[in-house]
LOSE-248199 format. One record per atom (N, C-alpha, C): y, x, z negated; residue number from 1. Coordinates in nm, 4 decimals. Atoms other than C-alpha are relative to their C-alpha. Example, Ala and Ser with C-alpha at 12.3 -4.5 7.8 and 13.67 -1.06 7.14 Angstrom:
BEGIN
(pt (-0.1190; 0.0890; 0.0000); 1)
(pt (-0.4500; 1.2300; -0.7800); 1)
(pt (0.1200; 0.0900; 0.0000); 1)
(pt (-0.1190; -0.0820; 0.0060); 2)
(pt (-0.1060; 1.3670; -0.7140); 2)
(pt (0.1090; -0.0770; -0.0730); 2)
This chain:
BEGIN
(pt (-0.0937; 0.0497; 0.1306); 1)
(pt (8.3660; 9.2970; -5.2389); 1)
(pt (0.0716; 0.1590; -0.0452); 1)
(pt (-0.0983; -0.1303; 0.1034); 2)
(pt (8.6429; 9.5454; -5.4138); 2)
(pt (-0.1000; 0.0345; -0.1164); 2)
(pt (0.0669; -0.0759; 0.1164); 3)
(pt (8.4519; 9.7826; -5.6406); 3)
(pt (0.0884; -0.0083; -0.1185); 3)
(pt (-0.0821; -0.0063; 0.1235); 4)
(pt (8.7532; 9.8126; -5.8666); 4)
(pt (0.0028; -0.1622; -0.0478); 4)
(pt (-0.0051; 0.1408; 0.0542); 5)
(pt (8.7750; 9.4227; -5.8962); 5)
(pt (-0.1253; -0.0321; -0.0701); 5)
(pt (0.1256; 0.0373; 0.0681); 6)
(pt (8.3900; 9.3933; -5.9702); 6)
(pt (0.0001; 0.0643; -0.1237); 6)
(pt (-0.0016; -0.0343; 0.1465); 7)
(pt (8.4271; 9.6447; -6.2421); 7)
(pt (0.0861; -0.0731; -0.1088); 7)
(pt (-0.1071; 0.0743; 0.0965); 8)
(pt (8.7198; 9.4665; -6.4024); 8)
(pt (-0.0685; -0.1101; -0.0493); 8)
(pt (0.0744; 0.1341; 0.0460); 9)
(pt (8.5151; 9.1367; -6.3981); 9)
(pt (-0.1042; 0.0275; -0.1051); 9)
(pt (0.1192; -0.0480; 0.0894); 10)
(pt (8.2062; 9.3139; -6.5545); 10)
(pt (0.0605; 0.0415; -0.1339); 10)
(pt (-0.0427; -0.0095; 0.1368); 11)
(pt (8.4335; 9.4600; -6.8227); 11)
(pt (0.0747; -0.1034; -0.0841); 11)
(pt (-0.0349; 0.1192; 0.0754); 12)
(pt (8.5965; 9.1360; -6.9021); 12)
(pt (-0.1053; -0.1015; -0.0550); 12)
(pt (0.0974; 0.0901; 0.0542); 13)
(pt (8.2858; 8.9593; -6.9421); 13)
(pt (-0.0878; 0.0816; -0.0967); 13)
(pt (0.0578; -0.0717; 0.1164); 14)
(pt (8.1368; 9.2307; -7.1548); 14)
(pt (0.0738; -0.0359; -0.1168); 14)
(pt (-0.1025; 0.0014; 0.1127); 15)
(pt (8.4397; 9.2012; -7.3747); 15)
(pt (-0.0187; -0.1357; -0.0613); 15)
(pt (0.0194; 0.1230; 0.0298); 16)
(pt (8.4023; 8.8297; -7.3869); 16)
(pt (-0.0999; -0.0292; -0.0823); 16)
(pt (0.1304; 0.0035; 0.0222); 17)
(pt (8.0433; 8.8549; -7.4571); 17)
(pt (-0.0092; 0.0516; -0.1415); 17)
(pt (-0.0078; -0.0720; 0.1244); 18)
(pt (8.1130; 9.0834; -7.7503); 18)
(pt (0.0742; -0.0693; -0.1118); 18)
(pt (-0.0758; 0.0740; 0.0972); 19)
(pt (8.3668; 8.8947; -7.9085); 19)
(pt (-0.0508; -0.1535; -0.0401); 19)
(pt (0.0916; 0.1279; 0.0458); 20)
(pt (8.1319; 8.5629; -7.9188); 20)
(pt (-0.1172; 0.0414; -0.0523); 20)
(pt (0.1374; -0.0054; 0.0705); 21)
(pt (7.8189; 8.7161; -8.0128); 21)
(pt (0.0182; 0.0899; -0.1211); 21)
(pt (-0.0252; -0.0952; 0.1040); 22)
(pt (7.9432; 9.0156; -8.2462); 22)
(pt (-0.0164; -0.0815; -0.1425); 22)
(pt (0.0271; 0.0492; 0.1387); 23)
(pt (7.9693; 8.7997; -8.5714); 23)
(pt (-0.1466; -0.0551; -0.0151); 23)
(pt (0.1373; 0.0469; 0.0279); 24)
(pt (7.6087; 8.6465; -8.5197); 24)
(pt (-0.0862; 0.1329; 0.0041); 24)
(pt (0.0754; -0.1210; -0.0311); 25)
(pt (7.4720; 8.9843; -8.4327); 25)
(pt (0.0014; 0.0770; -0.1560); 25)
(pt (-0.0042; -0.0775; 0.1396); 26)
(pt (7.6033; 9.1328; -8.7761); 26)
(pt (-0.0548; -0.1008; -0.1024); 26)
(pt (0.0751; 0.0815; 0.0952); 27)
(pt (7.4968; 8.8381; -8.9654); 27)
(pt (-0.1502; -0.0014; 0.0192); 27)
(pt (0.1474; -0.0123; -0.0272); 28)
(pt (7.1440; 8.8682; -8.8424); 28)
(pt (-0.0485; 0.1265; -0.0458); 28)
(pt (0.0223; -0.1306; 0.0310); 29)
(pt (7.1338; 9.2307; -8.9052); 29)
(pt (0.0021; -0.0097; -0.1771); 29)
(pt (-0.0011; 0.0084; 0.1293); 30)
(pt (7.2554; 9.1586; -9.2669); 30)
(pt (-0.1072; -0.0686; -0.0732); 30)
(pt (0.0989; 0.0964; 0.0668); 31)
(pt (7.0050; 8.8868; -9.3277); 31)
(pt (-0.1486; 0.0746; 0.0234); 31)
(pt (0.0943; -0.0755; -0.0284); 32)
(pt (6.7345; 9.1290; -9.2084); 32)
(pt (-0.0151; 0.1108; -0.0975); 32)
(pt (-0.0086; -0.1040; 0.0793); 33)
(pt (6.8317; 9.3946; -9.4514); 33)
(pt (0.0224; -0.0694; -0.1431); 33)
(pt (-0.0229; 0.0520; 0.0986); 34)
(pt (6.8868; 9.1353; -9.7243); 34)
(pt (0.0942; 0.0219; -0.0775); 34)
(pt (-0.1417; -0.0081; 0.0510); 35)
(pt (7.2295; 9.1818; -9.7792); 35)
(pt (0.0811; -0.1183; 0.0001); 35)
(pt (-0.0941; 0.1322; -0.0265); 36)
(pt (7.5028; 8.9336; -9.8479); 36)
(pt (0.1215; 0.0367; 0.0804); 36)
(pt (-0.0887; -0.0505; -0.0826); 37)
(pt (7.7698; 8.8849; -9.6137); 37)
(pt (0.1404; 0.0016; -0.1097); 37)
(pt (-0.1261; -0.0353; 0.0732); 38)
(pt (8.1287; 9.0088; -9.7374); 38)
(pt (0.0828; -0.1069; -0.0038); 38)
(pt (-0.1174; 0.1126; -0.0126); 39)
(pt (8.3789; 8.7192; -9.8273); 39)
(pt (0.1081; 0.0607; -0.0642); 39)
(pt (-0.1055; -0.0300; 0.0743); 40)
(pt (8.7170; 8.8312; -9.8930); 40)
(pt (0.0988; -0.1083; -0.0343); 40)
(pt (-0.0847; 0.1182; 0.0352); 41)
(pt (8.8788; 8.5360; -10.0660); 41)
(pt (0.0608; 0.0053; -0.1261); 41)
(pt (-0.0275; -0.0054; 0.1421); 42)
(pt (8.9457; 8.6927; -10.4159); 42)
(pt (0.1406; 0.0105; 0.0135); 42)
(pt (-0.1322; 0.0172; 0.0110); 43)
(pt (9.3083; 8.6377; -10.5185); 43)
(pt (0.0490; 0.0576; -0.1264); 43)
(pt (-0.0395; -0.0648; 0.1307); 44)
(pt (9.5052; 8.8378; -10.7918); 44)
(pt (0.1372; -0.0316; -0.0155); 44)
(pt (-0.1404; 0.0321; 0.0412); 45)
(pt (9.8048; 8.7060; -10.9672); 45)
(pt (0.0375; 0.0693; -0.1366); 45)
(pt (-0.0448; -0.0938; 0.1022); 46)
(pt (10.0052; 8.9168; -11.1910); 46)
(pt (0.1663; -0.0059; 0.0326); 46)
(pt (-0.1520; -0.0050; -0.0129); 47)
(pt (10.3868; 8.9427; -11.2710); 47)
(pt (0.0158; 0.1323; -0.0732); 47)
(pt (-0.0455; -0.1461; 0.0569); 48)
(pt (10.5899; 9.2583; -11.3817); 48)
(pt (-0.0086; -0.0194; -0.1635); 48)
(pt (-0.0089; 0.0238; 0.1423); 49)
(pt (10.5589; 9.0847; -11.7527); 49)
(pt (-0.1579; 0.0692; -0.0384); 49)
(pt (0.1404; -0.0367; 0.0227); 50)
(pt (10.1670; 9.1858; -11.7409); 50)
(pt (-0.0003; 0.1512; 0.0004); 50)
(pt (0.0007; -0.1628; -0.0347); 51)
(pt (10.2444; 9.5753; -11.6677); 51)
(pt (0.0962; 0.0470; -0.1142); 51)
(pt (-0.0940; -0.0576; 0.1140); 52)
(pt (10.3424; 9.7832; -11.9774); 52)
(pt (0.0798; 0.1207; 0.1001); 52)
(pt (-0.0600; -0.0849; -0.0559); 53)
(pt (10.6250; 10.0055; -11.8792); 53)
(pt (-0.0382; 0.1479; -0.0428); 53)
(pt (0.0383; -0.1442; 0.0454); 54)
(pt (10.5714; 10.3851; -11.8581); 54)
(pt (0.0939; 0.0580; -0.0817); 54)
(pt (-0.1104; -0.0805; 0.0704); 55)
(pt (10.7460; 10.6172; -12.0941); 55)
(pt (0.0535; 0.1010; 0.1077); 55)
(pt (-0.0575; -0.0762; -0.1085); 56)
(pt (11.0002; 10.8463; -11.9117); 56)
(pt (-0.0534; 0.1302; 0.0119); 56)
(pt (0.0662; -0.1422; -0.0252); 57)
(pt (10.8034; 11.1731; -11.9635); 57)
(pt (-0.1116; -0.0256; 0.1057); 57)
(pt (0.1111; 0.0115; -0.1007); 58)
(pt (10.5066; 11.0164; -11.7816); 58)
(pt (0.0418; -0.0245; 0.1553); 58)
(pt (-0.0665; 0.0369; -0.1198); 59)
(pt (10.7463; 10.8764; -11.4848); 59)
(pt (0.0238; 0.1342; 0.0469); 59)
(pt (-0.0656; -0.1249; -0.0320); 60)
(pt (10.9199; 11.2034; -11.4628); 60)
(pt (-0.1202; 0.1134; 0.0514); 60)
(pt (0.1090; -0.1042; -0.0532); 61)
(pt (10.5799; 11.4280; -11.4325); 61)
(pt (-0.0625; -0.0634; 0.1280); 61)
(pt (0.0763; 0.0494; -0.1074); 62)
(pt (10.4180; 11.1741; -11.1875); 62)
(pt (0.1037; 0.0209; 0.1084); 62)
(pt (-0.0903; -0.0223; -0.0702); 63)
(pt (10.7420; 11.1953; -10.9987); 63)
(pt (0.0196; 0.1620; 0.0688); 63)
(pt (0.0081; -0.1359; -0.0298); 64)
(pt (10.7264; 11.5795; -11.0114); 64)
(pt (-0.1175; 0.0432; 0.0894); 64)
(pt (0.1178; -0.0133; -0.0593); 65)
(pt (10.3706; 11.5761; -10.9020); 65)
(pt (-0.0141; -0.0418; 0.1590); 65)
(pt (0.0009; 0.0710; -0.1414); 66)
(pt (10.4149; 11.3582; -10.6181); 66)
(pt (0.0826; 0.0937; 0.1072); 66)
(pt (-0.1059; -0.0719; -0.0903); 67)
(pt (10.7287; 11.5320; -10.4758); 67)
(pt (-0.0731; 0.1340; 0.0480); 67)
(pt (0.0516; -0.1207; -0.0421); 68)
(pt (10.5319; 11.8653; -10.4836); 68)
(pt (-0.1238; -0.0149; 0.0773); 68)
(pt (0.1007; 0.0343; -0.0976); 69)
(pt (10.2392; 11.7179; -10.2980); 69)
(pt (0.0775; -0.0397; 0.1404); 69)
(pt (-0.0504; 0.0108; -0.1193); 70)
(pt (10.4631; 11.6034; -10.0424); 70)
(pt (0.1051; 0.1114; 0.0707); 70)
(pt (-0.0909; -0.1179; -0.0162); 71)
(pt (10.6686; 11.9414; -10.0350); 71)
(pt (0.1391; -0.0161; -0.0187); 71)
(pt (-0.1551; 0.0162; 0.0450); 72)
(pt (10.9744; 11.8191; -10.2074); 72)
(pt (0.0205; 0.0597; -0.1447); 72)
(pt (-0.0309; -0.0807; 0.1154); 73)
(pt (11.1507; 12.0182; -10.4761); 73)
(pt (0.0203; -0.1290; -0.1344); 73)
(pt (-0.0062; 0.0902; 0.1146); 74)
(pt (11.1696; 11.8317; -10.8175); 74)
(pt (0.1484; -0.0362; 0.0097); 74)
(pt (-0.1339; 0.0611; 0.0030); 75)
(pt (11.4718; 11.6020; -10.8027); 75)
(pt (0.0927; 0.0435; -0.1363); 75)
(pt (-0.0921; -0.0150; 0.1215); 76)
(pt (11.7751; 11.7112; -11.0078); 76)
(pt (0.0667; -0.1254; -0.0271); 76)
(pt (-0.0354; 0.1398; 0.0295); 77)
(pt (11.8954; 11.4073; -11.2082); 77)
(pt (0.1348; 0.0494; -0.0401); 77)
(pt (-0.1632; 0.0045; 0.0230); 78)
(pt (12.2882; 11.3988; -11.1942); 78)
(pt (0.0462; -0.1322; -0.0410); 78)
(pt (-0.0509; 0.1297; 0.0414); 79)
(pt (12.4916; 11.1461; -11.3533); 79)
(pt (0.1226; -0.0475; 0.1242); 79)
(pt (-0.1184; 0.0368; -0.1154); 80)
(pt (12.7005; 10.9490; -11.0921); 80)
(pt (0.1247; -0.0219; -0.0732); 80)
(pt (-0.1372; -0.0068; 0.0495); 81)
(pt (13.0740; 10.9863; -11.1495); 81)
(pt (0.0777; -0.0913; 0.0826); 81)
(pt (-0.0849; 0.0883; -0.0728); 82)
(pt (13.3255; 10.7213; -11.0605); 82)
(pt (0.1313; 0.0920; 0.0495); 82)
(pt (-0.0902; -0.0828; -0.0643); 83)
(pt (13.5946; 10.9207; -10.8424); 83)
(pt (0.1426; -0.1044; -0.0142); 83)
(pt (-0.1107; 0.0790; -0.0145); 84)
(pt (13.9554; 10.7791; -10.9679); 84)
(pt (0.1095; 0.1047; -0.0113); 84)
(pt (-0.1160; -0.0917; -0.0008); 85)
(pt (14.1660; 11.0772; -10.8772); 85)
(pt (0.1282; -0.0773; 0.0943); 85)
(pt (-0.1131; 0.0550; -0.0643); 86)
(pt (14.5140; 10.9874; -10.7722); 86)
(pt (0.0832; 0.1323; 0.0515); 86)
(pt (-0.0830; -0.0941; -0.0501); 87)
(pt (14.7369; 11.1743; -10.5323); 87)
(pt (0.1342; 0.0128; -0.0730); 87)
(pt (-0.1280; -0.0194; 0.0656); 88)
(pt (15.0298; 11.3291; -10.7228); 88)
(pt (0.1268; -0.0397; 0.0650); 88)
(pt (-0.1220; 0.0258; -0.1124); 89)
(pt (15.2662; 11.3188; -10.4215); 89)
(pt (0.0509; -0.1363; 0.0013); 89)
(pt (-0.0483; 0.1328; -0.0133); 90)
(pt (15.2407; 10.9500; -10.3686); 90)
(pt (-0.0471; -0.0900; -0.0976); 90)
(pt (0.0252; 0.0778; 0.1116); 91)
(pt (15.0782; 10.8109; -10.6628); 91)
(pt (-0.1230; -0.1127; 0.0200); 91)
(pt (0.1254; 0.1002; -0.0699); 92)
(pt (14.7916; 10.6209; -10.4742); 92)
(pt (-0.1255; 0.0604; -0.0361); 92)
(pt (0.1487; -0.0464; 0.0342); 93)
(pt (14.4374; 10.6659; -10.5411); 93)
(pt (-0.0614; 0.0503; 0.1194); 93)
(pt (0.0725; -0.0569; -0.0958); 94)
(pt (14.2519; 10.8805; -10.3220); 94)
(pt (-0.1688; -0.0487; 0.0379); 94)
(pt (0.1215; 0.0577; -0.0628); 95)
(pt (13.9802; 10.7366; -10.1033); 95)
(pt (-0.1192; 0.1063; 0.0288); 95)
(pt (0.1018; -0.1110; -0.0067); 96)
(pt (13.6590; 10.9624; -10.1495); 96)
(pt (-0.0760; 0.0055; 0.1500); 96)
(pt (0.0680; 0.0142; -0.1128); 97)
(pt (13.5272; 10.8324; -9.8191); 97)
(pt (0.0890; 0.0023; 0.1235); 97)
(pt (-0.0844; 0.0039; -0.1456); 98)
(pt (13.8315; 10.8963; -9.5895); 98)
(pt (-0.0420; 0.1159; 0.0829); 98)
(pt (0.0374; -0.1079; -0.0975); 99)
(pt (13.7370; 11.2259; -9.4646); 99)
(pt (-0.1422; -0.0228; 0.0834); 99)
(pt (0.1182; 0.0316; -0.0741); 100)
(pt (13.3915; 11.0809; -9.3666); 100)
(pt (0.0437; -0.0883; 0.1080); 100)
(pt (-0.0384; 0.0796; -0.0960); 101)
(pt (13.5456; 10.7975; -9.1924); 101)
(pt (0.0773; 0.0741; 0.1067); 101)
(pt (-0.0761; -0.0626; -0.1024); 102)
(pt (13.7838; 11.0131; -9.0057); 102)
(pt (-0.0716; 0.0964; 0.0899); 102)
(pt (0.1091; -0.0793; -0.0683); 103)
(pt (13.5059; 11.2578; -8.9133); 103)
(pt (-0.0547; -0.0893; 0.1132); 103)
(pt (0.0804; 0.1017; -0.1034); 104)
(pt (13.2976; 10.9545; -8.7719); 104)
(pt (0.0768; -0.0328; 0.1150); 104)
(pt (-0.0994; 0.0480; -0.1111); 105)
(pt (13.5951; 10.8146; -8.5758); 105)
(pt (0.0179; 0.1208; 0.1011); 105)
(pt (-0.0373; -0.1124; -0.1023); 106)
(pt (13.6611; 11.1651; -8.4206); 106)
(pt (-0.1018; 0.0154; 0.0896); 106)
(pt (0.1231; -0.0323; -0.0800); 107)
(pt (13.3023; 11.2315; -8.3094); 107)
(pt (-0.0592; -0.1386; 0.0426); 107)
(pt (0.0519; 0.1074; -0.0424); 108)
(pt (13.2373; 10.8767; -8.1991); 108)
(pt (0.0039; -0.0096; 0.1542); 108)
(pt (0.0206; 0.0207; -0.1469); 109)
(pt (13.1088; 10.8223; -7.8362); 109)
(pt (0.0772; -0.1079; 0.0653); 109)
(pt (-0.0582; 0.1485; -0.0440); 110)
(pt (13.2491; 10.5548; -7.6055); 110)
(pt (-0.1036; -0.1021; -0.0199); 110)
(pt (0.0898; 0.1181; 0.0395); 111)
(pt (12.9174; 10.3734; -7.6336); 111)
(pt (0.0295; -0.0342; -0.1510); 111)
(pt (-0.0203; 0.0274; 0.1523); 112)
(pt (12.9720; 10.3842; -8.0137); 112)
(pt (0.1142; -0.1030; -0.0010); 112)
(pt (-0.1533; 0.0725; 0.0105); 113)
(pt (13.3376; 10.2556; -7.9668); 113)
(pt (-0.0271; -0.1203; 0.0421); 113)
(pt (0.0230; 0.1272; -0.0659); 114)
(pt (13.2194; 9.9941; -7.7355); 114)
(pt (-0.0774; -0.1053; -0.0767); 114)
(pt (0.1155; 0.0745; 0.0841); 115)
(pt (12.9299; 9.8769; -7.9724); 115)
(pt (0.0980; -0.0553; -0.0955); 115)
(pt (-0.0683; 0.0516; 0.1104); 116)
(pt (13.1826; 9.8492; -8.2593); 116)
(pt (0.0984; -0.1214; 0.0524); 116)
(pt (-0.0704; 0.0926; -0.0619); 117)
(pt (13.4238; 9.6459; -8.0202); 117)
(pt (-0.0529; -0.1363; 0.0162); 117)
(pt (0.0646; 0.1279; -0.0283); 118)
(pt (13.1687; 9.3903; -7.9727); 118)
(pt (-0.0602; -0.0682; -0.1261); 118)
(pt (0.0277; 0.0424; 0.1200); 119)
(pt (13.1188; 9.3293; -8.3315); 119)
(pt (0.0818; -0.1118; -0.0572); 119)
(pt (-0.1082; 0.1055; 0.0436); 120)
(pt (13.4192; 9.1110; -8.3703); 120)
(pt (-0.0339; -0.1389; 0.0262); 120)
């Protein structure tokens, strides 16, 4: 008989036996120790209305502490500004993303181009 096949059969039999018998073994052990079986059937129901909002200073201090723990600098809050610049020579609005799009197009690999063509 092939030794590797024999070992594989034994291994599968042991795994199957453990899967079948392990819950009974655990329950018997708990019964001997006079402990109750754990039952995980508790459910919690809550909505965002149940939770009081945190004041701004608590949120910012918590954010700073978590950031420091993870190695990030404290974020600088900047207000987002809408870019409504107009090109004076043409009178058209300036697209703030145009440079990014042109750079992406210039550095695109043939595989990237092929993938974009397949999106049609």
